[in-house]
Each structure stands twice: as structure tokens, then as C-alpha cells.
N, C-alpha and C positions, 0 to 999 in steps of 0.2 A: 629745848628749842622747839618752836612751833612754826609750821608753814601752812598758810591758809590761802584758799582761792579768793581773790579780791571780789569777784562777781557774786559768788554764792555764799561765801563765808565758810565753806566746807573746809575742815582740816584735812590737808593733803598728807601731812606727815608730822609726827611728834617724836621727839627724842629727849630722854631724860639724861642730863649731864651734871657732873660735879662742877664743871666750869666750861664756859663757852670759849672755843678757840677757833681760829680761822680754818684749821683743818677739819674740825667737826662741822663747821658751816659748809665747807666744800663737800664733805661726805653727804650731808643732807641734801644739798642742791643736786648732786650727781644722782642720788637715789630718786629724787623727784623727776629729774630729766628722763629717766628710764620710762616713766609712765605718762608724762605731761609735757607740753610745749610751754616753756617759761617765757613770758613776754616781758616781764619786768620784775625787779626785786626791790623790796623796801626793807632796809636793815636798821639796826639800832645805833649805828654810828661808828663802829670800829673801822678805822682807816683801811686796814688790809682787806676787809670784807667789801668795802666800797669799790676796791680795785680788782677783786678776785675774778670777775667775769666782765671783761671790757666790751664784749659784744652784746651783752644783755643790759638794757637800761637799768641803772641802779640808783636809788636815792635813799637818803636818810629820812626816817620818819620825822614828822613835824614835832612831835613831843620831844624827841631827843635833840633836835635842832634848837628848840627853845631852852631846854635844860642846859645845853652847852653855852648858849648866849647868856643865860642867867648867871652861870658860873663866872663869866667875865664882867658883866654889868652890875650884878646884884639885882634884887627885885625892887629896890628903891634907889635908882641912880641919882646922883646929885648934879652932874654936868648936863647942860641942855642937849648936847649931841647924844649923850648916852640915853637920855629920856626919849628922844626921837627914835633912836635905834630900837629901844625896847618897845615902843608903840608899833613900829613897823613889824617887829618880830611877832608880837601878839596878834597882829592882823593876818599873819600867814595862815591861821586856822580857818579864816572865813573868806579870804580874798579869792576872787574869781581869776581864772587863767589870764584873760585879756588885760585886766587891771595890773596883775603881777608883771606881765611882759612890758606893759607901758611904763 
């Protein structure tokens, strides 16, 4: 598991694990909190991790959001609604905040 500073790209902490668990994630976050103020967390999509720190803004990374949607839609959807949803999903990578909100 790897934790990086968003602004500098500096690695804050690195942990080698046989498998990722929610408890290993919490241990990593607690270790980082001892040295830094955490303003937000971006995770790979495990539900328990998204809810582990309710007072810290947490979101799933766009790559994993798209992967989950691909699992349900496939990469070549046949239904028109599915095609539109896929188009919206792929736009997440480049869309600006104001347009997303609108």
C-alpha cells in the first residue's frame, strides 16, 4: 500500500502486504496522521475503506470507478442507455468541476 501527497507527489508512507485489508488501511492512515494533517483520502474502492473515516472527505479513484462501471456495462454496451452511461463515465477523466455539478 502506498500513500502519497497530492500536491508534491512525495511518498508519505509505503507498506508491503500480502493482501490489503481495512485494518491495514486504518493502520496506515493512523501512522500518517501522526506526522501530517490529512485533508482528503482517495482509495481504490473497497466499501469499508470509503466509510472508515467519516470526518475526512474520501472518494474512490476515477480509474476504479470506471472499472466497476465497465464490469456492469461491458466495454461495448448494446442498449442506448448503457452507451450513454459509458460515454458519461469516460468523460469523468476530463470533465471540469463546474460541468460535473451542472
